[in-house]
PASEBA-1860 file (N, C-alpha, C; in nm, 3 decimals):
! residues 119
1> XXXXXXXX> -2.779/-1.707/1.122/-2.789/-1.786/1.243/-2.873/-1.911/1.213 ~ -2.826/-2.025/1.265/-2.897/-2.151/1.244/-3.023/-2.157/1.329 ~ -3.123/-2.224/1.276/-3.247/-2.245/1.349/-3.230/-2.367/1.439 ~ -3.282/-2.361/1.559/-3.274/-2.473/1.652/-3.367/-2.585/1.605 ~ -3.315/-2.706/1.601/-3.392/-2.822/1.557/-3.411/-2.915/1.676 ~ -3.528/-2.909/1.740/-3.553/-2.982/1.864/-3.540/-3.133/1.847 ~ -3.603/-3.190/1.745/-3.599/-3.335/1.728/-3.458/-3.383/1.698 ~ -3.385/-3.309/1.618/-3.246/-3.345/1.591/-3.161/-3.339/1.716
9> XXXXXXXX> -3.184/-3.235/1.797/-3.109/-3.223/1.923/-3.144/-3.336/2.019 ~ -3.272/-3.373/2.026/-3.313/-3.483/2.113/-3.251/-3.615/2.065 ~ -3.246/-3.635/1.934/-3.184/-3.756/1.878/-3.034/-3.757/1.909 ~ -2.969/-3.642/1.896/-2.826/-3.634/1.927/-2.802/-3.660/2.075 ~ -2.891/-3.609/2.161/-2.880/-3.636/2.304/-2.897/-3.784/2.335 ~ -2.992/-3.849/2.267/-3.012/-3.993/2.287/-2.889/-4.070/2.241 ~ -2.832/-4.032/2.129/-2.711/-4.098/2.080/-2.595/-4.077/2.178 ~ -2.582/-3.957/2.232/-2.477/-3.930/2.330/-2.497/-4.016/2.454
17> XXXXXXXX> -2.620/-4.032/2.498/-2.648/-4.118/2.613/-2.615/-4.263/2.584 ~ -2.648/-4.310/2.464/-2.615/-4.447/2.425/-2.464/-4.469/2.423 ~ -2.393/-4.376/2.360/-2.246/-4.387/2.354/-2.188/-4.387/2.494 ~ -2.237/-4.298/2.577/-2.187/-4.289/2.714/-2.215/-4.417/2.792 ~ -2.334/-4.473/2.774/-2.369/-4.595/2.844/-2.291/-4.716/2.798 ~ -2.269/-4.726/2.668/-2.197/-4.841/2.613/-2.049/-4.834/2.647 ~ -1.988/-4.718/2.629/-1.842/-4.705/2.644/-1.799/-4.647/2.778 ~ -1.894/-4.610/2.862/-1.858/-4.552/2.991/-1.809/-4.409/2.980
25> XXXXXXXX> -1.837/-4.344/2.872/-1.796/-4.206/2.851/-1.801/-4.174/2.703 ~ -1.751/-4.060/2.666/-1.737/-4.016/2.528/-1.867/-3.968/2.465 ~ -1.972/-3.953/2.544/-2.096/-3.898/2.488/-2.079/-3.755/2.441 ~ -1.989/-3.682/2.505/-1.962/-3.544/2.465/-1.904/-3.535/2.325 ~ -1.837/-3.642/2.280/-1.782/-3.641/2.144/-1.894/-3.643/2.041 ~ -2.010/-3.692/2.079/-2.127/-3.688/1.991/-2.195/-3.552/2.003 ~ -2.198/-3.498/2.124/-2.273/-3.374/2.146/-2.210/-3.251/2.081 ~ -2.079/-3.237/2.089/-2.016/-3.115/2.038/-2.045/-3.096/1.889
33> XXXXXXXX> -2.019/-3.195/1.803/-2.053/-3.173/1.662/-2.203/-3.155/1.639 ~ -2.284/-3.225/1.717/-2.429/-3.211/1.703/-2.475/-3.071/1.740 ~ -2.421/-3.019/1.849/-2.456/-2.883/1.890/-2.415/-2.782/1.783 ~ -2.300/-2.808/1.725/-2.251/-2.718/1.620/-2.344/-2.716/1.500 ~ -2.396/-2.833/1.464/-2.482/-2.842/1.347/-2.627/-2.803/1.374 ~ -2.677/-2.834/1.494/-2.821/-2.826/1.518/-2.866/-2.708/1.602 ~ -2.773/-2.634/1.659/-2.817/-2.525/1.747/-2.751/-2.393/1.707 ~ -2.812/-2.284/1.746/-2.757/-2.153/1.711/-2.652/-2.101/1.810
41> XXXXXXXX> -2.607/-2.183/1.904/-2.513/-2.133/2.005/-2.377/-2.105/1.944 ~ -2.308/-2.012/2.005/-2.175/-1.974/1.961/-2.073/-2.082/1.997 ~ -1.962/-2.082/1.928/-1.856/-2.182/1.947/-1.809/-2.191/2.092 ~ -1.794/-2.078/2.159/-1.740/-2.079/2.295/-1.840/-2.134/2.398 ~ -1.965/-2.153/2.359/-2.065/-2.209/2.451/-2.085/-2.358/2.432 ~ -2.023/-2.417/2.330/-2.045/-2.558/2.301/-1.996/-2.648/2.414 ~ -1.877/-2.625/2.463/-1.822/-2.711/2.568/-1.901/-2.702/2.697 ~ -1.933/-2.582/2.747/-2.013/-2.576/2.870/-2.150/-2.643/2.857
49> XXXXXXXX> -2.212/-2.630/2.741/-2.341/-2.696/2.721/-2.323/-2.847/2.721 ~ -2.220/-2.894/2.653/-2.193/-3.038/2.649/-2.169/-3.094/2.788 ~ -2.091/-3.024/2.868/-2.064/-3.070/3.005/-2.192/-3.069/3.087 ~ -2.275/-2.967/3.070/-2.401/-2.957/3.142/-2.493/-3.073/3.108 ~ -2.495/-3.113/2.982/-2.579/-3.225/2.940/-2.520/-3.357/2.989 ~ -2.389/-3.372/2.980/-2.326/-3.500/3.011/-2.315/-3.528/3.161 ~ -2.313/-3.427/3.243/-2.300/-3.451/3.387/-2.410/-3.542/3.441 ~ -2.539/-3.511/3.418/-2.641/-3.603/3.469/-2.637/-3.740/3.402
57> XXXXXXXX> -2.597/-3.745/3.275/-2.586/-3.874/3.206/-2.478/-3.958/3.272 ~ -2.364/-3.896/3.304/-2.255/-3.969/3.369/-2.295/-4.014/3.510 ~ -2.364/-3.929/3.583/-2.410/-3.967/3.717/-2.506/-4.085/3.708 ~ -2.597/-4.082/3.613/-2.690/-4.192/3.593/-2.615/-4.320/3.554 ~ -2.518/-4.309/3.464/-2.438/-4.426/3.425/-2.363/-4.482/3.544 ~ -2.308/-4.395/3.628/-2.237/-4.439/3.749/-2.331/-4.515/3.841 ~ -2.449/-4.459/3.862/-2.548/-4.523/3.950/-2.587/-4.661/3.898 ~ -2.619/-4.669/3.770/-2.664/-4.797/3.713/-2.552/-4.901/3.710
65> XXXXXXXX> -2.431/-4.859/3.673/-2.322/-4.957/3.667/-2.277/-4.999/3.807 ~ -2.288/-4.911/3.907/-2.249/-4.950/4.043/-2.350/-5.046/4.105 ~ -2.472/-5.047/4.051/-2.571/-5.146/4.097/-2.538/-5.285/4.042 ~ -2.476/-5.287/3.923/-2.442/-5.415/3.860/-2.316/-5.476/3.921 ~ -2.222/-5.393/3.962/-2.096/-5.441/4.019/-2.046/-5.335/4.116 ~ -1.979/-5.375/4.223/-1.930/-5.276/4.319/-1.823/-5.185/4.257 ~ -1.827/-5.060/4.297/-1.732/-4.962/4.245/-1.605/-4.966/4.329 ~ -1.490/-4.994/4.270/-1.364/-4.996/4.345/-1.311/-4.853/4.365
73> XXXXXXXX> -1.360/-4.787/4.469/-1.323/-4.647/4.495/-1.173/-4.627/4.509 ~ -1.103/-4.724/4.570/-0.959/-4.707/4.589/-0.885/-4.703/4.455 ~ -0.932/-4.777/4.357/-0.870/-4.773/4.224/-0.911/-4.648/4.147 ~ -1.032/-4.600/4.170/-1.083/-4.485/4.096/-1.033/-4.352/4.151 ~ -1.001/-4.347/4.280/-0.969/-4.219/4.344/-0.852/-4.143/4.280 ~ -0.739/-4.206/4.249/-0.631/-4.128/4.186/-0.673/-4.065/4.053 ~ -0.752/-4.138/3.975/-0.801/-4.083/3.849/-0.898/-3.970/3.872 ~ -0.983/-3.985/3.971/-1.080/-3.882/4.004/-1.010/-3.753/4.047
81> XXXXXXXX> -0.911/-3.766/4.134/-0.838/-3.648/4.180/-0.760/-3.583/4.066 ~ -0.691/-3.664/3.986/-0.617/-3.610/3.872/-0.707/-3.543/3.772 ~ -0.822/-3.603/3.744/-0.917/-3.544/3.651/-0.972/-3.412/3.703 ~ -1.001/-3.408/3.833/-1.050/-3.283/3.892/-0.945/-3.173/3.880 ~ -0.820/-3.207/3.908/-0.712/-3.108/3.897/-0.699/-3.060/3.753 ~ -0.699/-3.154/3.658/-0.690/-3.117/3.517/-0.807/-3.030/3.474 ~ -0.926/-3.062/3.521/-1.043/-2.983/3.488/-1.035/-2.841/3.541 ~ -0.984/-2.827/3.664/-0.968/-2.694/3.722/-0.865/-2.613/3.643
89> XXXXXXXX> -0.753/-2.676/3.609/-0.649/-2.605/3.535/-0.698/-2.560/3.398 ~ -0.765/-2.648/3.327/-0.817/-2.611/3.195/-0.928/-2.507/3.208 ~ -1.010/-2.520/3.312/-1.114/-2.420/3.334/-1.057/-2.281/3.357 ~ -0.942/-2.276/3.426/-0.880/-2.147/3.453/-0.799/-2.094/3.336 ~ -0.726/-2.182/3.270/-0.629/-2.137/3.169/-0.664/-2.181/3.027 ~ -0.767/-2.261/3.009/-0.800/-2.314/2.877/-0.839/-2.210/2.775 ~ -0.894/-2.097/2.818/-0.936/-1.994/2.724/-0.817/-1.929/2.655 ~ -0.698/-1.949/2.709/-0.578/-1.891/2.648/-0.527/-1.974/2.531
97> XXXXXXXX> -0.577/-2.096/2.517/-0.534/-2.183/2.408/-0.625/-2.157/2.289 ~ -0.567/-2.127/2.172/-0.651/-2.100/2.054/-0.739/-2.220/2.020 ~ -0.862/-2.193/1.977/-0.958/-2.298/1.945/-0.904/-2.393/1.838 ~ -0.831/-2.340/1.741/-0.775/-2.425/1.636/-0.683/-2.531/1.695 ~ -0.600/-2.493/1.792/-0.509/-2.589/1.855/-0.586/-2.690/1.940 ~ -0.690/-2.645/2.006/-0.772/-2.740/2.083/-0.836/-2.843/1.990 ~ -0.885/-2.798/1.875/-0.945/-2.890/1.778/-0.841/-2.990/1.729 ~ -0.722/-2.942/1.700/-0.615/-3.031/1.651/-0.573/-3.132/1.757
105> XXXXXXXX> -0.555/-3.086/1.879/-0.517/-3.176/1.988/-0.624/-3.282/2.009 ~ -0.749/-3.239/2.009/-0.860/-3.332/2.028/-0.865/-3.434/1.913 ~ -0.846/-3.387/1.791/-0.845/-3.477/1.675/-0.735/-3.580/1.684 ~ -0.616/-3.538/1.726/-0.505/-3.632/1.741/-0.536/-3.734/1.850 ~ -0.596/-3.689/1.959/-0.631/-3.781/2.067/-0.734/-3.885/2.020 ~ -0.832/-3.841/1.944/-0.933/-3.933/1.893/-0.869/-4.034/1.798 ~ -0.784/-3.985/1.708/-0.716/-4.077/1.616/-0.629/-4.177/1.691 ~ -0.554/-4.128/1.788/-0.466/-4.216/1.866/-0.549/-4.323/1.937
113> XXXXXXX> -0.659/-4.282/1.999/-0.745/-4.378/2.068/-0.805/-4.479/1.972 ~ -0.849/-4.434/1.856/-0.907/-4.524/1.758/-0.806/-4.624/1.705 ~ -0.687/-4.578/1.674/-0.582/-4.668/1.626/-0.543/-4.767/1.733 ~ -0.532/-4.720/1.856/-0.496/-4.807/1.968/-0.599/-4.918/1.987 ~ -0.727/-4.885/1.973/-0.830/-4.987/1.991/-0.842/-5.082/1.872 ~ -0.799/-5.039/1.755/-0.802/-5.129/1.641/-0.697/-5.239/1.652 ~ -0.584/-5.207/1.716/-0.479/-5.307/1.732/-0.462/-5.335/1.876
END
């Protein structure tokens, strides 16, 4: 079992917050590998811990960015509703998908996003 490294975890959390603040999301992409390397938690607990950490970070980012510019709720609402529905579905049925396939799907999504932003 890995030993918990507090300073490393705090640094990873700070990096996740920076990524989330700069890009408006994606801090969890920093947290999951960091949690895997720096904490003794089991694989199935990584995602819930990441969501627990990122929720207040996202709320804080929303608050700070909405102070800088008004939030267009009418444009955001369809995405919010769709995301909530997707989150509920994955929360209910996601455990049936093998972890290897989730890793592969996530990797393809990251590659696709990176390639799309390069061009």
